[in-house]
Structure formats: C-alpha cells, structure tokens
N, C-alpha and C positions, 0 to 999 in steps of 0.2 A: 559967455551966454550962459543963463542959468536952466536947471534942467526944467522950470515952469515956463519959460518962453521956448525952449527947444520944442517942449510938447505943442505948446499952442500954434508954433509955426507947422509941425509935420511931426503927429504922434506915432511914427514908426519907427523900430529901431532895429537897425541894420546889423545882423548876428553873422559876422565873418568868421566861422567854425573852420579853422584849417587853415587859415590864411598865413603864408608866409610875410616875413618883416621886409622881403623885397617888392612884394604886390602890394603890400599895405597902403603906401603913398596913390600910385596909380589908380587902385580900388576905391581908396577915399575920397581922391578927386571926382571922379565921375559919381559917387555916392553923393558929396557934397553940392555937385553940380545939379542934379536933379532934386535938390530939395531936402535932402536928409540931414537931420541934426542930431540924430543920436547913434552913435557906434560903438557896438560891442564885439571886443575879441576874447572870446572863452581862452580859458587859461588852458585848454586842452590844445590849442594851437602850437605850431613850432614857434619857439621863441616869442610868446606873447607878450611881454613887457616891452620888448624891443619894437615890437609893431605898433603897441600903445603908445610908446614915447616919441615915435617917428609920426604918429598921426597927431599926437597932441601938437608937436612941435610945428606941423604943416597946418592943421584946420584947428587949433584949441581955441581960435577966438570967433568961429562961425560954428562948431558943432561940441557937442558933448561926447567926450572919447571915454570909454570905459573898459572895465573887464567882465566875463561873465563866466560861470562855473566857479564861483569865488567860496570858498569853503573855510578858511583861517582867518584869523587876525594877520600873520605874516605877512599873506596875500594881500590884505587891505595895505599895509604898509608900504610893501613893495609899489601897490598901486598909485599911493600918494608920492611915493619918489619919483615916480616918471612922469607926473602931472595929469594922472586919471582923474575923472572926476564921477563916473558913474559904476555902481556897483549890482551885478546882477548875479544872484544865487539859484541854485536848483531846488532849493528847500526854504522855510520859513523857521529859521534860526533867530530868536528875537536877541541873543547877546551878540551876535554878528550884526544884525541891523542897527543895535544900540552903537556897537563899535564904529561901524561906517559911519553913522551920524555924527559922533563925537569928533572925527575926522574931516566933517565937510563935505562927505559925498553923499551924492542922491542914490536911494536903494530901490532895488526893483527886486524882491524876493519872489519865488517860485511857491506857487500855492496851488491847491486842489480841491480844498475843503473849505468851509466857513471856517471851521475851528483855525485851519491855519492863516486864514484870511485876518480875522479877528485878533490872533497873537502877532501879525505882521504888522498890522496897522497901529497896534496898541505900542509897539516898538519904535515907530516912526516912519515905517516905510513910505517912500513917496508916491509908488504906485505899484499894483500887486500884477506880477506875471502869472496869469492862469495856464498852467502848463501839468500836463501835455494837451493842447488844445483839440487833440483827436480824441481825447476822453470827456471833454466838455463841451458839450453841444450848447446852441444857443441857446435853448431853454434854460441851460444851468446856469449860463451866465446870467438871464434874466432874473435866476432865483438869487443869485450871488448880488445882484444889483438891489433885489428888495430888501435883503438883510443888510447890506452894507451901506445903503443910502446912496444919494446921488452924487456926494464929492470924491468918493472913493475911485480912483483912476484904476480900471480893470484893462489889463493886456493879454489879451490870448495869445499864446505862442505854441507853434509846432504845427506843422501841416497847412498855415495860414495861406491862401492864394488870393490873387486879385478877385477873383469870382467869389470867394468864400467869404470875403470882407463884410459884405451888406448884410447877411444874416444875421451875424456875430454884432456888428454896430448898432442893429435895429434892436437887437436883444439887451444891449446897454455898455457894452465895449467900448472905452475910451480910445484906444488904439491898439497897435499888433507889434509883435516880435518877429521879424521875419528872417528866416534863415534859409533853407535849401529853395524856397523859392526864388530869393535873391541872390545868393553867392554859393557856390561850391569851390572846393578847392580844386586849381587850375584854370578856373572861368578866367576869360582875358577882360580887361577893363570894359572894351566896348560889350560884351556879352552881358556882363553886369549892369552897363547903362542901359540897355534896351530891356531887361528886366526889373531894374529900378523904375523907368518910365511906366512900365505896366502896371507896377504894385502901386506907383503914386497916383497914376489915373484911375486905378480900382479902388484906392480911397477917396479918392474926390467923387466917383460915382456912387461911393457906399452911403452918402449922408442924405 
C-alpha cells in the first residue's frame, strides 16, 4: 500500500505514543479492522522499533507503518531496517525530509507557521502535520490553505477529537493525527476499538 492510497482510504494517523511491543499487534489489529491505514509509533515509546517491526510484519500489506518524533538520519536508517514506510517529525527539518525521501519514506513533518510549511513542502514533504493543533485554530488552518493552495495535505495533530474534526475539515484540513483521543498507554484493544470507531464516525460526519 502506498501513502497516497492510505490517505485516500482514511486520512487519519493513529499515534500510539507509549505503546509496548507486546501491545502493538493486538492494538494494530483493531485499528486496521476499523479502517485505519496509517499507524505511527513515536520513538519516545518503549522499544519502538520492535513495535514497528511487529506491526509491519503483521499489517504491512494493508497499512503504512512508521515512526514519530524522528529527529536524526540514524533513526531513519533504523526505521528502514525494520520495514517502516512513514516518518513523522515534530519539526520542519528540510535536510531530514530530503534524507527520508531519498530512502523511499513518506514524510509528515510538523509545522506551525507558513515559513515552516513552505520549507517542508519545498523539501518534498508528502503532507504537513499542523502541530500543536491546540494552538492552530480552524481559521488559522484556512489561512494555511489559502497561502499553500489546494493540493498540499494539511493534517492538524494534537487534541483532535471526533467533535472537533468538522470545524477543521471545513477550514481545509485534509486529515488528522490522532493521539490521546485514540490510544493511551495501558488501553485495552477493546477500548481502542471503541475509540477508533467513534473517530472514524467523526471523520465520516465531518465532510
């Protein structure tokens, strides 16, 4: 599956911050079953590359699996070695974006200003993570959309819920990164399933 096809199916990134390698497969299973096609394991999680490796082995044909909070080229290389396909960064580092693209990885860098957004798109970013969304209001998203044009994919991330999606989507959001509203450390797979279903329904209603 390509990043573009995953975005076309459901443009929601599941952010599994703090997940353990033992939880990765059961949680991944309910996410894929509820329609998620983009799964991020932040590198601040316990043994993140093992979690990514297990998710890729189990779901790599039906979902794009990758790492979040990526900051170095060495981390990119480790991600490639375990089969990851997606790089999410907390910042707009043009050198890191280019390095990721040269390794065949989809890139979703974090931006908070138009200057950062243009820097990231010029470097080849596949989509932009508008972060933190708590500080980027729907009118701000509309302003980003105006200056960036209609084709740049904007993904507000941070504090997004099923009820806030509509306001952002109407302002020009292309999708969302979903963290605490979807998964918190210690959540059971059943709890994640319930939250995933609510968020997918929220996306469906927001359009």
